[in-house]
N, C-alpha and C positions, 0 to 999 in steps of 0.2 A: 915673754909669753904671759898671758893673763891667767890668774888663778881660777880654778873651777869651783863653782858652787852648785850643789844639788839642792833643789827645792822640792819638797814633798808635801802636797796639799791637794785635797779633793775639790777645793773651790778654785775653779779656773780663774776667777777674778783676782784672788790672792796671788796665784802664780804669775799672772800678768803684771800685777802691781810690783811684785818683787823683781821680776825681770826688768821692768821699766826702771826701777830705782838702781839696780845693781849692774845691768848689762853694759854700761859705759866703761866700768872699771874691771869687770869680771866676766868670764864665760859662765852663763847661767843655764842649767839644764833643769826643766820642770817635769815632774812625774806626778801623776794624780792618785797614786796609792802605794802603800808600803810594799806590797808583793812585787809590783813592777820595779820599784826602787831597788829592792834586794836583787832582782834579776839583773838590773842595769849595773849594780855594784860588783857583779861577778867579773865584769870586763873593764870597769872604770873605777878610779879612786879619786874622789873629789878632795879639794883642800878644806871644804867646809860643807856641812849639811844643815839645812834649815827645814824643820818639819812641824806640821800642825799636830795637835794632840787628837782632836776629834775628827776621825776619818772613818769612812765605811770600810768594811772588809778587815783592815788591820789598823788599829789606832796607833798614835805616835808612841805610846808607852811600849807596845809590843815591838814596833819597828826599832826603837832605840835599844831594847833588850836584845833583839836578834843581831843588830848591828854590832853591839859591844862583844858578842860572843864569837864574832868572826875575827880571825887574826889580822887580816889586812885592813880592817876598818875599826879595830879596837880603840885606836887613839885619834880617830878623825874628829876634829872639833864639831860640836853639835849645838845648835840653837833651837830651842823648842818654842813654837808659837802657840798661843792659846787665847781664847776669849775670856778665860777665867783668870782672875787676879788674886785668888786666895793663896796665902803662903803655903798651905799644905800641898797645893798642886806644884808650886815651884820646888818645894823640898823633895817631893816624889821624883820630879824630873832630875834634880841634882843627884839624888841617890842612885838613879838608873844610869847616870853618866853624862847628862847634858852639862855643857859648860855655862850656858846662859839660857834665860827664859824671857821672852818678849810677849807682852800682852797686846792683843788686837783690840781696837785699832792702834797701830803703832806709829810712833813719830819716825819719819824717814831718817832724820839726823841720828837718832838713837840706834836705829838699824845699822846705819853706816859705821858708827863707832863700835858696835858689837862685832860686826863683820871684820873690821880692821884689827880689833883686839884679838880675835880668834885666829885670823890668818897670819898676822904678823906680830905675835905676842912680844917678842924681844924688841923689835924695832919700834913698836908702839910705845913701850915703856921708856925707851931711850929719850923720847921727846919730852919727858916730864922734867 
């Protein structure tokens, strides 16, 4: 069975791009805001979450903070997407509980490696 990835981004084009890159190997669910994503997470547990920072209604920081306070998603791997490349943004995301930070526009190969690293951390390391 394919692993499940939740993509949270208010830009439809980014959701479609991520679905295009990832759907061959993973089940990808796209949701366009943090509130709806939290509702979806009431009944679903993904293997990985990829979220944008800058979103209307609830930004990625707030979404990640709420996600980490829930017992059943407390340890779900999380990759933050952003158009910002400043290290202070990355550090803030890491402190809130993100495993990785990917700057837009992103390289599809880097995305693939980050996804594998977070979904299969032990198996990924064995290949070294």
